[in-house]
C-alpha positions, 0 to 999 in steps of 0.5 A, spaced: 345 144 718 351 145 722 355 138 722 357 134 729 364 134 725 368 136 719 375 136 716 379 142 716 382 143 709 387 148 708 390 151 701 397 148 703 393 141 704 390 142 697 397 144 694 401 138 697 396 133 694 396 137 687 403 136 687 403 129 688 398 128 682 403 131 678 409 127 680 411 120 678 408 116 684 400 116 686 401 109 690 406 106 693 411 112 693 415 115 698 410 120 701 407 114 705 413 112 709 414 120 710 407 120 713 409 114 717 415 117 720 411 124 721 406 120 726 411 115 729 416 121 731 410 125 734 408 119 738 415 117 740 414 110 737 419 107 732 414 103 728 408 106 724 404 102 719 399 106 714 393 103 712 387 105 708 382 105 714 383 104 722 378 098 721 384 095 716 389 097 722 385 093 727 384 087 723 392 087 721 393 088 729 389 082 731 393 078 725 399 080 727 398 078 734 396 071 732 388 072 734 384 066 731 379 061 732 378 059 739 381 065 741 377 071 744 377 078 744 374 083 749 373 090 748 368 096 750 361 096 748 361 103 747 364 104 740 364 103 733 363 096 731 370 095 728 373 095 735 369 088 735 369 086 728 376 085 727 376 079 732 370 076 727 374 077 721 380 073 724 375 067 726 375 069 734 370 070 739 368 077 742 366 079 748 364 086 752 367 089 758 362 095 761 364 102 761 366 107 767 360 111 769 365 118 768 369 117 763 365 112 758 371 108 757 372 101 759 371 100 766 378 097 769 374 095 775 369 091 771 375 088 767 378 086 773 372 082 775 371 079 769 378 077 768 378 074 775 371 070 773 374 068 766 380 065 769 376 060 774 373 058 767 379 057 763 376 062 758 381 068 759 381 073 752 387 073 748 387 080 746 383 086 750 382 092 746 380 099 750 377 104 746 379 112 747 372 114 747 371 121 744 379 122 745 380 121 752 385 116 754 383 110 758 387 108 764 392 104 760 397 103 766 391 099 770 390 095 764 397 094 762 398 091 770 392 086 768 395 084 762 401 082 765 397 078 771 393 075 766 397 074 760 393 078 754 395 082 749 393 090 748 391 093 742 389 101 743 383 103 739 385 110 739 381 112 733 379 118 736 385 120 740 391 122 735 394 128 739 391 126 746 396 125 752 396 122 758 400 121 765 401 116 770 400 121 776 400 128 778 407 131 777 409 126 772 410 128 764 404 127 759 406 123 754 402 122 747 397 116 746 401 112 741 407 111 744 405 104 746 408 104 753 402 100 755 400 096 749 402 092 744 399 096 738 396 102 737 391 104 732 389 111 729 383 113 724 384 119 719 377 119 717 374 126 715 371 127 722 377 125 726 383 130 728 387 129 722 384 126 716 387 123 709 380 122 707 380 115 709 386 112 712 388 109 719 395 107 722 398 102 727 404 103 731 408 099 735 415 098 739 416 091 737 420 090 730 417 083 729 410 086 730 411 092 725 414 087 720 407 083 720 403 089 720 407 091 713 406 084 710 399 083 712 397 090 709 400 088 702 398 081 700 403 078 705 408 079 699 415 081 701 422 082 697 426 081 703 431 076 701 432 074 708 424 072 708 424 069 702 424 061 700 430 059 696 427 058 689 431 055 682 437 059 680 434 059 673 427 063 675 426 070 677 423 071 684 423 078 685 417 077 690 414 072 694 407 071 698 409 068 704 402 069 708 395 071 706 395 078 706 390 084 704 390 090 699 390 095 705 395 100 702 394 107 703 396 112 697 401 117 696 395 122 695 392 120 702 399 121 705 400 128 702 394 130 705 396 127 712 403 130 712 400 137 711 395 136 716 400 133 721 403 140 721 397 143 724 395 137 729 396 141 735 393 147 733 387 143 731 386 140 738 387 147 742 381 149 738 377 143 740 379 145 747 377 152 746 370 150 744 369 145 749 371 150 755 365 154 752 361 149 752 363 147 759 361 154 761 355 155 758 352 148 760 354 149 767 347 150 770 343 146 765 340 139 767 345 136 762 352 132 764 358 135 760 364 130 759 368 129 765 376 130 764 381 126 768 387 131 771 391 126 768 389 126 761 389 131 755 383 129 751 384 130 743 376 132 744 374 128 737 367 128 740 363 133 745 358 128 748 352 131 753 348 126 757 341 128 759 339 127 766 333 123 769 329 129 771 330 133 765 329 133 758 329 126 754 334 124 749 329 123 744 326 130 745 333 133 745 336 130 739 330 131 735 330 139 737 337 140 735 335 136 728 329 141 727 334 147 729 339 145 724 344 142 728 346 135 726 347 132 733 349 124 733 349 118 737 356 115 739 354 109 740 349 104 740 352 098 744 355 094 739 352 087 742 345 090 741 346 090 733 342 085 730 348 081 727 351 081 734 344 079 737 344 073 733 350 071 737 346 070 744 348 077 747 341 080 750 339 087 752 342 089 759 348 085 758 352 092 760 348 096 764 352 102 764 353 102 757 346 102 756 344 107 761 349 111 757 346 109 750 339 112 752 342 119 755 348 121 750 348 126 745 354 128 741 354 136 739 358 139 734 365 139 735 370 141 730 376 146 729 372 151 724 366 151 728 364 159 728 363 162 735 356 164 732 355 157 730 357 154 737 352 160 740 346 157 736 348 150 738 348 153 746 342 157 745 338 151 742 340 146 748 339 152 753 332 153 751 331 146 752 335 144 758 333 149 763 
């Protein structure tokens, strides 16, 4: 089977990991800090906190922003469940904002309408989590303008978008996702099918030193050895650490950090190759009865995914999906609307809650997109789709 995504592990990656295995530190060593510095420097952000998954990063980001019982978090329905679950972990409620029909990201128009109505009802969200689906950044300047007006905090779920860039208008300079120019915290994922990998892993970035400190505390049991944060204790007792809040064991290892450092040295090459693959798909699919991903001129996608959509007058999603599987192509679906999941249906969400997300769900198919996809493999994928979608 040709997978929809896979990691690219080089000999240099392997050698660096082996070097760590022979060192004095496997966990809590110097390489986690080096990995954080590498990502922070790449994104132009002063603070980065490495964690064992993007799910953990979303959780501690919510905790750092003091999301809790009585609060509500809004996110996109077209995302992995972790974007919503992070609110539930904190005892908060969750709601969803429908997607834009072109980008498949959170619709700024729907968000503005929902905020205006929520203000009338006195039910504004405390946190909004825009999701950069497939690696295409959301319209963050517009979302930040709404945050300034309505007073909510922003966590960018950029699990798909490390290496992506955006600009505020034609002629402006592109800046990297993760610079937190329009958000309080940005979260990345380093799962094997993402742009760079640490096996499993995530990172939370911020420009706010207080948030960075809280992220670090929540990552590691709520423990500190900083004397300025510690509570005075009897002089005849040794207190070289204290738990000052309820935290978690969400730490990344030096083994994983070594892989991440090595991978970051190739990130731009990974994304260039993804663009090359996307450009070929775009050309080959131009005259078929499917819709290819639309890209705003003000963004540079990391192309974590390449999602095609069937059209009403063409082949069905089911026939395309099954046909690809039968031909040895492991297509996927990103995503089923979160509120359609059985767990969320118990909360009262019903089918049809976000019409655009549901239309997308019935038409979208993710096809292979990863740097080591060969020309012949991509040609096979193209031929299978072309034969079914003439």
